[in-house]
C-alpha positions in Angstrom: 0.0 0.0 0.0 1.2 3.5 -0.8 0.3 7.0 0.3 0.4 10.6 -0.9 -0.2 13.9 0.6 -2.8 16.4 -0.5 -0.9 19.6 -1.5 -2.2 21.6 1.5 -1.6 18.7 3.9 2.0 18.6 2.8 2.3 22.3 3.6 0.8 21.7 7.0 3.3 19.0 7.7 6.2 21.3 6.9 4.8 24.2 8.8 4.2 22.1 11.9 7.7 20.6 11.7 9.2 24.1 11.4 7.1 25.4 14.3 8.3 22.5 16.6 11.9 22.9 15.5 11.7 26.6 16.4 10.7 25.6 19.9 13.5 23.2 20.5 16.3 21.7 18.4 15.3 18.3 17.1 11.7 18.6 18.1 10.7 19.1 14.4 12.4 15.8 13.5 10.6 14.1 16.3 7.3 15.4 15.0 8.1 14.0 11.5 9.0 10.7 13.1 5.7 10.6 14.9 3.8 11.4 11.6 5.8 8.6 9.9 4.7 6.1 12.7 1.1 7.3 12.2 1.2 6.7 8.5 2.7 3.3 9.0 -0.1 2.4 11.3 -2.7 3.7 8.8 -1.1 1.7 6.0 -1.2 -1.5 8.0 -5.0 -1.2 8.7 -6.6 1.8 7.0 -10.2 0.9 8.1 -9.2 0.8 11.7 -10.5 4.3 12.5 -14.1 5.4 12.2 -15.3 7.4 9.2 -15.5 11.1 9.9 -17.7 11.8 6.8 -17.0 11.6 3.1 -14.9 8.5 3.6 -12.3 10.4 5.6 -10.8 8.8 8.7 -8.7 10.3 11.6 -5.6 8.8 13.1 -4.5 10.6 16.2 -0.8 11.0 16.8 0.3 9.9 20.3 2.9 12.5 21.3 1.6 15.6 19.6 -1.8 17.2 19.5 -2.2 16.4 15.8 -4.1 13.9 13.7 -3.8 12.6 10.2 -7.1 12.8 8.3 -6.9 10.4 5.3 -9.1 8.6 2.8 -8.6 5.6 0.5 -8.3 6.8 -3.1 -7.9 3.2 -4.4 -7.6 -0.3 -2.9 -3.9 0.3 -2.5 -3.5 4.0 -2.0 -4.2 6.4 0.9 -4.4 10.2 0.5 -3.4 12.3 3.6 -6.0 15.0 3.4 -4.8 17.0 6.4 -2.1 17.0 9.0 -4.3 18.8 11.5 -3.5 20.6 14.7 -6.3 19.4 17.0 -6.4 22.7 18.8 -7.5 24.4 15.5 -11.1 24.8 14.5 -12.6 21.3 13.8 -13.4 20.3 10.3 -11.5 23.2 8.6 -10.1 20.6 6.2 -13.5 19.3 4.9 -13.5 21.4 1.8 -10.5 19.4 0.5 -12.5 16.3 -0.2 
């Protein structure tokens, strides 16, 4: 199974990484590692999390207050729709699907 980022989700990923790196050296890399672990979990079992609407599911990251919102675009591909800060307004990403 493969994955790809929505263009805006990829920007969110980089912005969050830069934010954490500006707070402490190495924290941005730790955030990216946590995202990678979340994606690996999603790819192992993409139907594990409940549907949030429009076929989008949410995988909460463990260490950071972020979630990966994703959807299956084919039987063997996942699209990351948002790398969402859970402290932001809920559902802001919905217009991407």
